[in-house]
C-alpha positions in Angstrom: 6.0 7.2 17.1 3.8 10.0 18.4 0.6 10.0 20.4 -2.8 9.2 18.9 -5.5 11.9 19.0 -7.9 11.2 21.8 -10.9 11.1 19.5 -9.5 9.6 16.3 -6.9 7.0 15.2 -4.5 9.7 14.1 -0.8 9.7 15.0 1.9 12.3 14.3 4.9 10.5 13.0 7.0 13.6 12.0 6.4 17.3 11.9 3.4 17.9 9.6 3.0 14.2 8.8 0.3 12.0 10.3 -0.7 8.3 10.1 -4.4 7.4 10.2 -5.5 3.9 11.1 -8.4 3.1 8.7 -9.6 0.1 10.8 -9.9 -2.0 7.7 -10.1 -5.7 8.7 -8.6 -4.9 12.1 -6.8 -2.2 14.0 -3.2 -1.4 12.8 -3.7 -3.2 9.5 -4.0 -0.4 6.9 -2.9 3.2 7.2 -3.5 6.4 5.3 -1.0 9.3 5.6 -1.8 13.0 5.8 0.8 15.7 5.0 0.0 19.2 6.3 1.8 22.5 5.7 0.5 26.1 6.0 -3.1 25.0 6.2 -2.9 22.8 3.1 -2.9 19.0 3.0 -2.3 16.0 0.9 -3.8 12.6 1.6 -1.7 9.6 0.5 -3.8 6.4 0.1 -7.5 6.6 1.0 -8.6 3.4 2.7 -12.0 2.1 1.8 -15.4 3.9 1.6 -16.3 3.1 5.2 -13.4 5.1 6.6 -14.0 8.3 4.6 -16.2 9.9 7.3 -13.8 9.2 10.2 -10.8 10.4 8.1 -12.6 13.7 7.4 -13.3 14.0 11.2 -9.6 13.3 11.9 -8.7 16.2 9.5 -11.0 18.5 11.4 -9.3 17.4 14.7 -6.0 18.8 13.5 -7.5 21.9 12.1 -7.4 21.0 8.4 -10.4 22.4 6.5 -11.9 20.3 3.7 -11.2 23.2 1.3 -7.5 23.0 2.3 -6.9 19.5 1.0 -5.1 20.0 -2.3 -4.3 16.4 -3.2 -5.6 12.9 -2.8 -3.0 10.4 -3.9 -3.6 6.6 -4.0 -0.3 4.8 -4.2 -2.1 2.3 -6.5 -5.7 1.4 -7.3 -6.2 -1.7 -5.1 -9.3 -1.0 -3.1 -7.8 -1.0 0.4 -5.7 2.0 -1.0 -8.1 3.7 -3.4 -11.6 2.5 -2.5 -12.3 5.6 -0.5 -11.0 8.0 -3.2 -14.4 8.8 -4.8 -16.0 9.6 -1.4 -13.1 11.8 -0.4 -13.2 13.7 -3.7 -16.9 14.4 -3.3 -16.2 15.9 0.1 -13.0 17.9 -0.8 -13.9 20.7 -3.1 -10.4 21.8 -4.1 -8.7 18.5 -4.2 -7.1 16.9 -7.3 -6.5 13.2 -7.4 -3.0 12.2 -8.5 -2.4 8.7 -9.7 -0.1 6.8 -12.1 -1.4 7.1 -15.7 -2.3 3.4 -15.9 -4.4 3.7 -12.8 -6.6 6.7 -13.8 -9.0 4.8 -16.0 -9.9 2.4 -13.1 -10.9 5.4 -10.9 -12.9 7.1 -13.6 -14.8 3.9 -14.4 -14.2 1.3 -11.7 -16.3 -1.5 -13.4 -13.4 -3.7 -14.3 -11.6 -3.1 -11.0 -14.8 -4.1 -9.1 -15.2 -7.2 -11.2 -11.7 -8.3 -10.6 -12.0 -7.8 -6.8 -15.3 -9.7 -6.7 -13.7 -12.6 -8.6 -10.7 -12.7 -6.1 -12.5 -12.2 -2.8 -16.2 -13.0 -3.6 -19.3 -10.9 -3.6 -20.0 -11.1 0.1 -16.5 -9.8 1.0 -16.7 -7.0 -1.6 -20.1 -5.8 -0.3 -19.0 -5.9 3.3 -15.5 -4.3 3.0 -15.4 -2.3 -0.2 -18.9 -1.1 -1.4 -19.7 1.4 -2.6 -17.1 2.4 -5.2 -17.7 6.0 -6.3 -16.4 7.0 -9.8 -14.2 10.2 -10.0 -14.6 12.8 -12.7 -11.8 12.6 -15.3 -11.3 16.4 -15.1 -10.2 16.2 -11.4 -7.6 13.5 -12.0 -3.9 14.3 -12.8 -1.6 11.5 -14.1 1.7 11.4 -12.2 4.9 10.4 -14.1 8.0 9.4 -12.3 9.7 12.2 -10.4 6.7 14.5 -10.6 6.7 17.2 -7.9 3.7 18.7 -6.2 3.4 21.5 -3.6 1.5 21.3 -0.3 1.9 24.7 1.4 5.7 25.3 1.2 6.4 21.6 1.2 7.4 19.8 -2.1 6.6 16.2 -2.5 8.2 13.9 -5.1 6.5 11.0 -6.8 8.6 7.9 -7.2 7.5 5.1 -9.5 7.7 1.8 -7.6 6.1 -1.0 -9.6 6.3 -4.7 -8.8 3.4 -5.1 -6.4 1.2 -3.4 -9.1 2.1 -1.8 -12.4 0.5 1.5 -11.4 2.2 1.7 -8.0 3.8 5.0 -7.0 5.4 6.2 -3.7 5.6 9.7 -2.3 8.7 11.2 -0.8 8.5 14.0 1.8 12.0 15.5 1.9 11.2 17.6 4.9 10.8 14.6 7.2 12.9 12.3 4.9 9.9 9.9 4.8 8.9 7.7 1.9 5.2 6.9 1.9 5.5 3.6 0.1 2.0 1.9 -0.1 2.7 -1.8 -0.7 6.0 -1.5 -2.4 8.1 -2.4 0.7 6.2 -5.3 2.2 3.6 -5.6 4.9 4.1 -5.8 8.7 2.1 -5.5 11.8 2.6 -4.4 15.4 4.0 -7.0 17.7 6.4 -8.6 15.2 9.9 -7.2 15.5 11.3 -4.1 17.1 10.3 -0.5 16.8 11.6 0.8 13.5 12.5 -2.8 12.4 9.3 -4.7 12.0 9.0 -8.2 10.5 7.7 -7.7 6.9 6.7 -10.0 4.1 6.5 -9.3 0.4 3.0 -8.8 -0.9 2.4 -9.4 -4.6 -1.2 -10.1 -5.4 -2.6 -11.0 -8.9 -2.5 -10.1 -11.7 0.5 -7.7 -12.2 3.5 -9.2 -10.3 6.8 -8.6 -12.1 9.9 -9.9 -10.3 12.3 -7.6 -12.1 10.3 -4.5 -11.3 9.9 -5.7 -7.7 13.6 -6.1 -7.2 14.3 -2.8 -9.0 11.8 -0.9 -6.7 13.4 -2.4 -3.6 16.8 -1.1 -4.8 15.5 2.3 -5.7 13.9 2.7 -2.2 17.2 1.6 -0.6 19.2 3.9 -2.8 17.0 6.8 -1.9 17.9 6.1 1.8 15.0 7.9 3.5 15.2 8.2 7.3 12.0 6.2 7.5 9.7 4.2 5.2 6.0 4.5 6.0 4.1 1.5 4.6 0.4 1.2 4.2 0.6 -2.1 6.3 1.7 -0.8 9.0 4.6 0.0 11.4 7.3 2.5 10.3 10.6 1.1 9.0 13.9 2.8 9.9 16.3 0.1 8.9 15.6 0.7 5.2 18.6 -1.0 3.5 18.4 -4.1 5.7 14.7 -4.4 5.1 15.2 -4.1 1.4 17.8 -6.9 1.5 15.5 -9.1 3.6 12.5 -8.6 1.2 14.7 -9.4 -1.8 15.9 -12.6 -0.1 12.4 -13.6 0.9 11.2 -13.0 -2.7 14.0 -15.1 -4.1 13.0 -17.9 -1.7 9.4 -17.4 -2.7 10.2 -17.7 -6.4 12.1 -20.9 -5.8 9.1 -22.3 -4.0 6.8 -21.1 -6.8 8.7 -23.3 -9.3 8.5 -26.3 -7.0 4.8 -26.0 -5.8 2.1 -28.2 -7.1 -0.7 -25.7 -6.7 -1.5 -22.2 -5.3 -2.6 -23.8 -2.1 0.6 -25.8 -1.8 2.6 -22.6 -2.6 0.7 -20.7 0.2 1.8 -23.3 2.8 5.4 -23.3 1.4 5.6 -19.5 1.7 4.2 -19.6 5.3 6.9 -22.1 6.2 9.8 -20.5 4.2 9.2 -17.0 5.4 8.9 -18.0 9.0 12.7 -18.4 8.8 12.9 -14.6 9.1 10.5 -14.3 12.1 11.9 -12.8 15.3 12.6 -15.3 18.0 9.8 -16.4 20.2 6.9 -15.6 17.8 4.0 -18.1 18.1 3.3 -19.8 14.8 -0.5 -19.4 15.2 -0.1 -15.6 15.8 2.1 -15.3 12.7 -0.4 -17.2 10.5 -3.3 -15.1 11.8 -1.5 -11.8 11.3 0.2 -12.5 7.9 -2.0 -15.3 6.5 -4.1 -13.1 4.2 -1.0 -11.3 2.8 0.7 -14.6 2.1 -2.4 -16.1 0.6 -2.6 -13.1 -1.8 1.0 -13.4 -2.6 0.7 -17.2 -3.3 -2.2 -16.4 -5.7 -0.1 -13.7 -7.4 3.0 -15.8 -7.8 1.0 -18.8 -9.0 -0.7 -16.7 -11.7 2.7 -15.3 -12.7 4.1 -18.9 -13.0 1.1 -19.9 -15.1 1.6 -16.9 -17.4 5.3 -17.7 -17.7 4.5 -21.3 -18.6 2.0 -20.2 -21.2 4.4 -17.7 -22.7 7.2 -20.2 -23.0 4.9 -22.8 -24.4 3.8 -20.3 -27.2 7.5 -19.5 -27.9 8.3 -23.3 -28.1 
């Protein structure tokens, strides 16, 4: 990985491609990516409202004018990925926002999105981490279908539909650097767990849209694309793409087995923490693992438990 800018948490990870540390929750937790070519730029994921100003400063530090940003692309509408979209669009006069068709309505009118996040995290967390959520004018939003292509300078980016984590999840492939900007479709990992290019990652599938078939299909599609590197929103770069896809599939299979056996969402959370520790690199302290990955595994337990409840209700109706 490249060197961070001295004034901003911005790292060059390939020619014309930068990783920005939003600082959400802690350092090296959530990233935004910036693609730059011929004075134009695209921003993939946005972070939350609080990081909009530092992100704009970071663009200035690499010579990108606000008027040069052509695209803002949330991989999906969860607020750690799209919460800053409205603030960015206000500051970027020429930008269009690209999103999966099923996500557009939530950015035009974020009322239901906000209500769902408040219900999951609580009002105090929402106000501290996510507020304010700024609506975006419908006329500035473009819906991206699978394999849509957009230009940034002379660079062409391809949109890849990668549901499973969320139904509106897309990834963005930069062929020039052979990098797939993958949001949450390829797990979450953090510095200090695993080797460079091969971090320890866990599946993350929060409520309410987990779909196991779609999740497995997206892992396979990413592996079949065979990029040189995958750049997740959380957080280290992944170079061993096929191996990581296999590991995530195996961890998900183990997680689904535990979902069937668990007595509650809380029981499932502990089961996932224990099961997925089998894939930890040697020598990792259990307390460090739980502190780094605990929130992701809690979210996944909630998502898997809700999926189980929906399956039981569906089968009960069919019976």
